PyMOL Python script that loads the backbone (N, CA, C, O; Angstrom):
from pymol import cmd

cmd.read_pdbstr("""\
ATOM      1  N   UNK A   1      86.274  54.029  54.023  1.00  0.00           N
ATOM      2  CA  UNK A   1      85.216  53.654  54.966  1.00  0.00           C
ATOM      3  C   UNK A   1      85.527  54.083  56.384  1.00  0.00           C
ATOM      4  O   UNK A   1      84.617  54.329  57.176  1.00  0.00           O
ATOM      5  N   UNK A   2      86.818  54.174  56.712  1.00  0.00           N
ATOM      6  CA  UNK A   2      87.185  54.571  58.079  1.00  0.00           C
ATOM      7  C   UNK A   2      87.106  56.074  58.301  1.00  0.00           C
ATOM      8  O   UNK A   2      87.205  56.530  59.441  1.00  0.00           O
ATOM      9  N   UNK A   3      86.931  56.848  57.250  1.00  0.00           N
ATOM     10  CA  UNK A   3      86.887  58.308  57.448  1.00  0.00           C
ATOM     11  C   UNK A   3      85.609  58.763  58.084  1.00  0.00           C
ATOM     12  O   UNK A   3      85.583  59.848  58.665  1.00  0.00           O
ATOM     13  N   UNK A   4      84.537  57.994  58.009  1.00  0.00           N
ATOM     14  CA  UNK A   4      83.261  58.419  58.627  1.00  0.00           C
ATOM     15  C   UNK A   4      83.361  58.563  60.141  1.00  0.00           C
ATOM     16  O   UNK A   4      82.973  59.602  60.676  1.00  0.00           O
ATOM     17  N   UNK A   5      83.868  57.552  60.850  1.00  0.00           N
ATOM     18  CA  UNK A   5      84.001  57.698  62.321  1.00  0.00           C
ATOM     19  C   UNK A   5      85.001  58.793  62.710  1.00  0.00           C
ATOM     20  O   UNK A   5      84.803  59.479  63.713  1.00  0.00           O
ATOM     21  N   UNK A   6      86.074  58.963  61.924  1.00  0.00           N
ATOM     22  CA  UNK A   6      87.062  60.001  62.240  1.00  0.00           C
ATOM     23  C   UNK A   6      86.432  61.388  62.088  1.00  0.00           C
ATOM     24  O   UNK A   6      86.675  62.276  62.906  1.00  0.00           O
ATOM     25  N   UNK A   7      85.616  61.572  61.031  1.00  0.00           N
ATOM     26  CA  UNK A   7      84.983  62.862  60.854  1.00  0.00           C
ATOM     27  C   UNK A   7      83.956  63.122  61.970  1.00  0.00           C
ATOM     28  O   UNK A   7      83.842  64.244  62.463  1.00  0.00           O
ATOM     29  N   UNK A   8      83.222  62.091  62.359  1.00  0.00           N
ATOM     30  CA  UNK A   8      82.248  62.244  63.462  1.00  0.00           C
ATOM     31  C   UNK A   8      82.965  62.592  64.750  1.00  0.00           C
ATOM     32  O   UNK A   8      82.563  63.524  65.446  1.00  0.00           O
ATOM     33  N   UNK A   9      84.041  61.847  65.089  1.00  0.00           N
ATOM     34  CA  UNK A   9      84.802  62.116  66.313  1.00  0.00           C
ATOM     35  C   UNK A   9      85.403  63.495  66.275  1.00  0.00           C
ATOM     36  O   UNK A   9      85.390  64.202  67.282  1.00  0.00           O
ATOM     37  N   UNK A  10      85.942  63.902  65.114  1.00  0.00           N
ATOM     38  CA  UNK A  10      86.502  65.213  65.019  1.00  0.00           C
ATOM     39  C   UNK A  10      85.514  66.331  65.203  1.00  0.00           C
ATOM     40  O   UNK A  10      85.829  67.374  65.776  1.00  0.00           O
ATOM     41  N   UNK A  11      84.275  66.098  64.695  1.00  0.00           N
ATOM     42  CA  UNK A  11      83.214  67.092  64.898  1.00  0.00           C
ATOM     43  C   UNK A  11      82.805  67.193  66.322  1.00  0.00           C
ATOM     44  O   UNK A  11      82.570  68.288  66.834  1.00  0.00           O
ATOM     45  N   UNK A  12      82.714  66.037  66.991  1.00  0.00           N
ATOM     46  CA  UNK A  12      82.315  66.041  68.412  1.00  0.00           C
ATOM     47  C   UNK A  12      83.361  66.755  69.255  1.00  0.00           C
ATOM     48  O   UNK A  12      83.012  67.590  70.088  1.00  0.00           O
ATOM     49  N   UNK A  13      84.638  66.442  69.054  1.00  0.00           N
ATOM     50  CA  UNK A  13      85.713  67.084  69.823  1.00  0.00           C
ATOM     51  C   UNK A  13      85.745  68.610  69.521  1.00  0.00           C
ATOM     52  O   UNK A  13      85.882  69.431  70.428  1.00  0.00           O
ATOM     53  N   UNK A  14      85.619  68.949  68.251  1.00  0.00           N
ATOM     54  CA  UNK A  14      85.668  70.354  67.878  1.00  0.00           C
ATOM     55  C   UNK A  14      84.512  71.159  68.445  1.00  0.00           C
ATOM     56  O   UNK A  14      84.714  72.286  68.898  1.00  0.00           O
ATOM     57  N   UNK A  15      83.284  70.597  68.430  1.00  0.00           N
ATOM     58  CA  UNK A  15      82.152  71.258  68.989  1.00  0.00           C
ATOM     59  C   UNK A  15      82.279  71.400  70.499  1.00  0.00           C
ATOM     60  O   UNK A  15      81.974  72.458  71.050  1.00  0.00           O
ATOM     61  N   UNK A  16      82.730  70.336  71.177  1.00  0.00           N
ATOM     62  CA  UNK A  16      82.917  70.385  72.596  1.00  0.00           C
ATOM     63  C   UNK A  16      83.960  71.427  72.971  1.00  0.00           C
ATOM     64  O   UNK A  16      83.735  72.221  73.884  1.00  0.00           O
ATOM     65  N   UNK A  17      85.078  71.438  72.293  1.00  0.00           N
ATOM     66  CA  UNK A  17      86.172  72.410  72.602  1.00  0.00           C
ATOM     67  C   UNK A  17      85.748  73.826  72.343  1.00  0.00           C
ATOM     68  O   UNK A  17      86.054  74.726  73.125  1.00  0.00           O
ATOM     69  N   UNK A  18      85.032  74.037  71.230  1.00  0.00           N
ATOM     70  CA  UNK A  18      84.565  75.408  70.916  1.00  0.00           C
ATOM     71  C   UNK A  18      83.527  75.897  71.929  1.00  0.00           C
ATOM     72  O   UNK A  18      83.554  77.049  72.362  1.00  0.00           O
ATOM     73  N   UNK A  19      82.607  74.987  72.297  1.00  0.00           N
ATOM     74  CA  UNK A  19      81.591  75.335  73.277  1.00  0.00           C
ATOM     75  C   UNK A  19      82.202  75.632  74.676  1.00  0.00           C
ATOM     76  O   UNK A  19      81.832  76.598  75.343  1.00  0.00           O
ATOM     77  N   UNK A  20      83.107  74.800  75.066  1.00  0.00           N
ATOM     78  CA  UNK A  20      83.746  75.002  76.367  1.00  0.00           C
ATOM     79  C   UNK A  20      84.581  76.281  76.395  1.00  0.00           C
ATOM     80  O   UNK A  20      84.583  77.001  77.394  1.00  0.00           O
ATOM     81  N   UNK A  21      85.287  76.564  75.306  1.00  0.00           N
ATOM     82  CA  UNK A  21      86.072  77.764  75.257  1.00  0.00           C
ATOM     83  C   UNK A  21      85.184  78.993  75.251  1.00  0.00           C
ATOM     84  O   UNK A  21      85.472  79.968  75.945  1.00  0.00           O
ATOM     85  N   UNK A  22      84.130  78.961  74.494  1.00  0.00           N
ATOM     86  CA  UNK A  22      83.165  80.073  74.466  1.00  0.00           C
ATOM     87  C   UNK A  22      82.542  80.337  75.836  1.00  0.00           C
ATOM     88  O   UNK A  22      82.430  81.479  76.280  1.00  0.00           O
ATOM     89  N   UNK A  23      82.144  79.255  76.486  1.00  0.00           N
ATOM     90  CA  UNK A  23      81.514  79.342  77.818  1.00  0.00           C
ATOM     91  C   UNK A  23      82.534  79.936  78.827  1.00  0.00           C
ATOM     92  O   UNK A  23      82.180  80.799  79.630  1.00  0.00           O
ATOM     93  N   UNK A  24      83.766  79.476  78.777  1.00  0.00           N
ATOM     94  CA  UNK A  24      84.784  79.938  79.697  1.00  0.00           C
ATOM     95  C   UNK A  24      85.066  81.419  79.487  1.00  0.00           C
ATOM     96  O   UNK A  24      85.156  82.176  80.454  1.00  0.00           O
ATOM     97  N   UNK A  25      85.207  81.842  78.228  1.00  0.00           N
ATOM     98  CA  UNK A  25      85.473  83.233  77.950  1.00  0.00           C
ATOM     99  C   UNK A  25      84.296  84.102  78.388  1.00  0.00           C
ATOM    100  O   UNK A  25      84.520  85.194  78.912  1.00  0.00           O
ATOM    101  N   UNK A  26      83.093  83.675  78.201  1.00  0.00           N
ATOM    102  CA  UNK A  26      81.903  84.428  78.619  1.00  0.00           C
ATOM    103  C   UNK A  26      81.862  84.555  80.164  1.00  0.00           C
ATOM    104  O   UNK A  26      81.556  85.622  80.695  1.00  0.00           O
ATOM    105  N   UNK A  27      82.163  83.486  80.849  1.00  0.00           N
ATOM    106  CA  UNK A  27      82.149  83.551  82.343  1.00  0.00           C
ATOM    107  C   UNK A  27      83.241  84.480  82.854  1.00  0.00           C
ATOM    108  O   UNK A  27      82.994  85.275  83.761  1.00  0.00           O
ATOM    109  N   UNK A  28      84.455  84.395  82.284  1.00  0.00           N
ATOM    110  CA  UNK A  28      85.519  85.251  82.740  1.00  0.00           C
ATOM    111  C   UNK A  28      85.239  86.676  82.406  1.00  0.00           C
ATOM    112  O   UNK A  28      85.525  87.557  83.216  1.00  0.00           O
ATOM    113  N   UNK A  29      84.685  86.952  81.231  1.00  0.00           N
ATOM    114  CA  UNK A  29      84.397  88.341  80.804  1.00  0.00           C
ATOM    115  C   UNK A  29      83.352  89.000  81.720  1.00  0.00           C
ATOM    116  O   UNK A  29      83.386  90.211  81.938  1.00  0.00           O
ATOM    117  N   UNK A  30      82.443  88.205  82.243  1.00  0.00           N
ATOM    118  CA  UNK A  30      81.420  88.737  83.121  1.00  0.00           C
ATOM    119  C   UNK A  30      81.801  88.724  84.582  1.00  0.00           C
ATOM    120  O   UNK A  30      81.045  89.191  85.433  1.00  0.00           O
ATOM    121  N   UNK A  31      82.969  88.190  84.872  1.00  0.00           N
ATOM    122  CA  UNK A  31      83.442  88.145  86.275  1.00  0.00           C
ATOM    123  C   UNK A  31      82.797  87.073  87.105  1.00  0.00           C
ATOM    124  O   UNK A  31      82.819  87.112  88.335  1.00  0.00           O
ATOM    125  N   UNK A  32      82.210  86.094  86.400  1.00  0.00           N
ATOM    126  CA  UNK A  32      81.525  84.976  87.120  1.00  0.00           C
ATOM    127  C   UNK A  32      82.529  83.837  87.314  1.00  0.00           C
ATOM    128  O   UNK A  32      83.496  83.727  86.560  1.00  0.00           O
ATOM    129  N   UNK A  33      82.304  82.997  88.314  1.00  0.00           N
ATOM    130  CA  UNK A  33      83.210  81.861  88.535  1.00  0.00           C
ATOM    131  C   UNK A  33      83.020  80.832  87.442  1.00  0.00           C
ATOM    132  O   UNK A  33      81.903  80.575  86.993  1.00  0.00           O
ATOM    133  N   UNK A  34      84.136  80.244  87.021  1.00  0.00           N
ATOM    134  CA  UNK A  34      84.082  79.180  86.028  1.00  0.00           C
ATOM    135  C   UNK A  34      83.684  77.860  86.693  1.00  0.00           C
ATOM    136  O   UNK A  34      82.894  77.096  86.139  1.00  0.00           O
ATOM    137  N   UNK A  35      84.234  77.596  87.882  1.00  0.00           N
ATOM    138  CA  UNK A  35      83.895  76.405  88.666  1.00  0.00           C
ATOM    139  C   UNK A  35      83.577  76.866  90.077  1.00  0.00           C
ATOM    140  O   UNK A  35      84.358  77.600  90.682  1.00  0.00           O
ATOM    141  N   UNK A  36      82.473  76.456  90.589  1.00  0.00           N
ATOM    142  CA  UNK A  36      82.045  76.844  91.919  1.00  0.00           C
ATOM    143  C   UNK A  36      82.963  76.240  92.984  1.00  0.00           C
ATOM    144  O   UNK A  36      83.199  75.032  93.002  1.00  0.00           O
ATOM    145  N   UNK A  37      83.471  77.087  93.859  1.00  0.00           N
ATOM    146  CA  UNK A  37      84.309  76.630  94.972  1.00  0.00           C
ATOM    147  C   UNK A  37      85.783  76.471  94.601  1.00  0.00           C
ATOM    148  O   UNK A  37      86.569  76.023  95.437  1.00  0.00           O
ATOM    149  N   UNK A  38      86.174  76.813  93.405  1.00  0.00           N
ATOM    150  CA  UNK A  38      87.569  76.670  92.999  1.00  0.00           C
ATOM    151  C   UNK A  38      88.187  78.077  92.819  1.00  0.00           C
ATOM    152  O   UNK A  38      87.474  79.070  92.678  1.00  0.00           O
ATOM    153  N   UNK A  39      89.500  78.125  92.828  1.00  0.00           N
ATOM    154  CA  UNK A  39      90.175  79.392  92.594  1.00  0.00           C
ATOM    155  C   UNK A  39      89.886  79.866  91.152  1.00  0.00           C
ATOM    156  O   UNK A  39      90.005  79.077  90.215  1.00  0.00           O
ATOM    157  N   UNK A  40      89.520  81.102  90.974  1.00  0.00           N
ATOM    158  CA  UNK A  40      89.094  81.586  89.628  1.00  0.00           C
ATOM    159  C   UNK A  40      90.159  81.432  88.550  1.00  0.00           C
ATOM    160  O   UNK A  40      89.852  81.002  87.438  1.00  0.00           O
ATOM    161  N   UNK A  41      91.379  81.769  88.855  1.00  0.00           N
ATOM    162  CA  UNK A  41      92.435  81.698  87.859  1.00  0.00           C
ATOM    163  C   UNK A  41      92.751  80.244  87.503  1.00  0.00           C
ATOM    164  O   UNK A  41      92.927  79.920  86.329  1.00  0.00           O
ATOM    165  N   UNK A  42      92.824  79.379  88.494  1.00  0.00           N
ATOM    166  CA  UNK A  42      93.117  77.998  88.262  1.00  0.00           C
ATOM    167  C   UNK A  42      92.022  77.328  87.453  1.00  0.00           C
ATOM    168  O   UNK A  42      92.317  76.554  86.542  1.00  0.00           O
ATOM    169  N   UNK A  43      90.763  77.610  87.768  1.00  0.00           N
ATOM    170  CA  UNK A  43      89.666  76.946  87.035  1.00  0.00           C
ATOM    171  C   UNK A  43      89.596  77.446  85.631  1.00  0.00           C
ATOM    172  O   UNK A  43      89.369  76.654  84.717  1.00  0.00           O
ATOM    173  N   UNK A  44      89.785  78.753  85.407  1.00  0.00           N
ATOM    174  CA  UNK A  44      89.755  79.287  84.049  1.00  0.00           C
ATOM    175  C   UNK A  44      90.907  78.746  83.206  1.00  0.00           C
ATOM    176  O   UNK A  44      90.730  78.464  82.021  1.00  0.00           O
ATOM    177  N   UNK A  45      92.075  78.600  83.807  1.00  0.00           N
ATOM    178  CA  UNK A  45      93.244  78.060  83.095  1.00  0.00           C
ATOM    179  C   UNK A  45      93.016  76.602  82.757  1.00  0.00           C
ATOM    180  O   UNK A  45      93.302  76.187  81.634  1.00  0.00           O
ATOM    181  N   UNK A  46      92.513  75.815  83.680  1.00  0.00           N
ATOM    182  CA  UNK A  46      92.311  74.387  83.435  1.00  0.00           C
ATOM    183  C   UNK A  46      91.266  74.181  82.377  1.00  0.00           C
ATOM    184  O   UNK A  46      91.462  73.349  81.491  1.00  0.00           O
ATOM    185  N   UNK A  47      90.158  74.899  82.422  1.00  0.00           N
ATOM    186  CA  UNK A  47      89.126  74.711  81.390  1.00  0.00           C
ATOM    187  C   UNK A  47      89.618  75.209  79.993  1.00  0.00           C
ATOM    188  O   UNK A  47      89.246  74.639  78.967  1.00  0.00           O
ATOM    189  N   UNK A  48      90.421  76.231  79.970  1.00  0.00           N
ATOM    190  CA  UNK A  48      90.996  76.687  78.715  1.00  0.00           C
ATOM    191  C   UNK A  48      91.917  75.628  78.137  1.00  0.00           C
ATOM    192  O   UNK A  48      91.889  75.378  76.932  1.00  0.00           O
ATOM    193  N   UNK A  49      92.716  75.011  78.960  1.00  0.00           N
ATOM    194  CA  UNK A  49      93.590  73.955  78.477  1.00  0.00           C
ATOM    195  C   UNK A  49      92.818  72.728  77.989  1.00  0.00           C
ATOM    196  O   UNK A  49      93.185  72.124  76.982  1.00  0.00           O
ATOM    197  N   UNK A  50      91.777  72.368  78.682  1.00  0.00           N
ATOM    198  CA  UNK A  50      90.921  71.229  78.233  1.00  0.00           C
ATOM    199  C   UNK A  50      90.244  71.592  76.910  1.00  0.00           C
ATOM    200  O   UNK A  50      90.163  70.748  76.018  1.00  0.00           O
ATOM    201  N   UNK A  51      89.765  72.803  76.766  1.00  0.00           N
ATOM    202  CA  UNK A  51      89.125  73.209  75.520  1.00  0.00           C
ATOM    203  C   UNK A  51      90.141  73.210  74.377  1.00  0.00           C
ATOM    204  O   UNK A  51      89.838  72.739  73.281  1.00  0.00           O
ATOM    205  N   UNK A  52      91.330  73.731  74.621  1.00  0.00           N
ATOM    206  CA  UNK A  52      92.358  73.712  73.570  1.00  0.00           C
ATOM    207  C   UNK A  52      92.765  72.283  73.206  1.00  0.00           C
ATOM    208  O   UNK A  52      93.046  71.990  72.044  1.00  0.00           O
ATOM    209  N   UNK A  53      92.795  71.413  74.186  1.00  0.00           N
ATOM    210  CA  UNK A  53      93.123  70.028  73.935  1.00  0.00           C
ATOM    211  C   UNK A  53      92.022  69.352  73.095  1.00  0.00           C
ATOM    212  O   UNK A  53      92.324  68.588  72.179  1.00  0.00           O
ATOM    213  N   UNK A  54      90.772  69.629  73.403  1.00  0.00           N
ATOM    214  CA  UNK A  54      89.685  69.070  72.607  1.00  0.00           C
ATOM    215  C   UNK A  54      89.714  69.598  71.176  1.00  0.00           C
ATOM    216  O   UNK A  54      89.482  68.836  70.237  1.00  0.00           O
ATOM    217  N   UNK A  55      89.999  70.907  70.989  1.00  0.00           N
ATOM    218  CA  UNK A  55      90.115  71.414  69.645  1.00  0.00           C
ATOM    219  C   UNK A  55      91.296  70.790  68.869  1.00  0.00           C
ATOM    220  O   UNK A  55      91.181  70.505  67.677  1.00  0.00           O
ATOM    221  N   UNK A  56      92.394  70.589  69.544  1.00  0.00           N
ATOM    222  CA  UNK A  56      93.539  69.966  68.907  1.00  0.00           C
ATOM    223  C   UNK A  56      93.227  68.518  68.529  1.00  0.00           C
ATOM    224  O   UNK A  56      93.586  68.055  67.447  1.00  0.00           O
ATOM    225  N   UNK A  57      92.564  67.824  69.425  1.00  0.00           N
ATOM    226  CA  UNK A  57      92.191  66.438  69.119  1.00  0.00           C
ATOM    227  C   UNK A  57      91.199  66.362  67.964  1.00  0.00           C
ATOM    228  O   UNK A  57      91.286  65.463  67.128  1.00  0.00           O
ATOM    229  N   UNK A  58      90.245  67.315  67.914  1.00  0.00           N
ATOM    230  CA  UNK A  58      89.345  67.394  66.774  1.00  0.00           C
ATOM    231  C   UNK A  58      90.108  67.636  65.485  1.00  0.00           C
ATOM    232  O   UNK A  58      89.850  66.979  64.477  1.00  0.00           O
ATOM    233  N   UNK A  59      91.036  68.561  65.509  1.00  0.00           N
ATOM    234  CA  UNK A  59      91.846  68.834  64.295  1.00  0.00           C
ATOM    235  C   UNK A  59      92.604  67.619  63.867  1.00  0.00           C
ATOM    236  O   UNK A  59      92.684  67.308  62.679  1.00  0.00           O
ATOM    237  N   UNK A  60      93.186  66.899  64.871  1.00  0.00           N
ATOM    238  CA  UNK A  60      93.946  65.671  64.561  1.00  0.00           C
ATOM    239  C   UNK A  60      93.050  64.640  63.903  1.00  0.00           C
ATOM    240  O   UNK A  60      93.455  63.977  62.948  1.00  0.00           O
ATOM    241  N   UNK A  61      91.807  64.502  64.422  1.00  0.00           N
ATOM    242  CA  UNK A  61      90.881  63.532  63.798  1.00  0.00           C
ATOM    243  C   UNK A  61      90.560  63.932  62.374  1.00  0.00           C
ATOM    244  O   UNK A  61      90.514  63.080  61.487  1.00  0.00           O
ATOM    245  N   UNK A  62      90.336  65.230  62.139  1.00  0.00           N
ATOM    246  CA  UNK A  62      90.039  65.672  60.739  1.00  0.00           C
ATOM    247  C   UNK A  62      91.209  65.430  59.806  1.00  0.00           C
ATOM    248  O   UNK A  62      91.022  65.082  58.640  1.00  0.00           O
ATOM    249  N   UNK A  63      92.428  65.616  60.327  1.00  0.00           N
ATOM    250  CA  UNK A  63      93.606  65.429  59.495  1.00  0.00           C
ATOM    251  C   UNK A  63      93.853  63.947  59.196  1.00  0.00           C
ATOM    252  O   UNK A  63      94.438  63.607  58.168  1.00  0.00           O
ATOM    253  N   UNK A  64      93.409  63.075  60.092  1.00  0.00           N
ATOM    254  CA  UNK A  64      93.587  61.640  59.905  1.00  0.00           C
ATOM    255  C   UNK A  64      92.554  61.025  58.940  1.00  0.00           C
ATOM    256  O   UNK A  64      92.765  59.937  58.403  1.00  0.00           O
ATOM    257  N   UNK A  65      91.457  61.728  58.737  1.00  0.00           N
ATOM    258  CA  UNK A  65      90.397  61.167  57.887  1.00  0.00           C
ATOM    259  C   UNK A  65      90.695  61.318  56.413  1.00  0.00           C
ATOM    260  O   UNK A  65      89.897  60.895  55.576  1.00  0.00           O
TER     261      UNK A  65
END
""", "prot")
cmd.dss("prot")
cmd.show_as("cartoon", "prot")
cmd.util.cbc("prot")
cmd.orient("prot")
């Protein structure tokens, strides 16, 4: 019974991480700023780390279910 919420949370984290990573890669590839008013390298690095963390958390949720 507890696997339902874990699967839902894993899907949410995985979708968020994949979407954020895709968006970041597209912005960097086109030479556009990832965050307005921030240093480009720092903002791209931070968003990549957050996306990787969300993907890892999603994977952890899937493994726990």
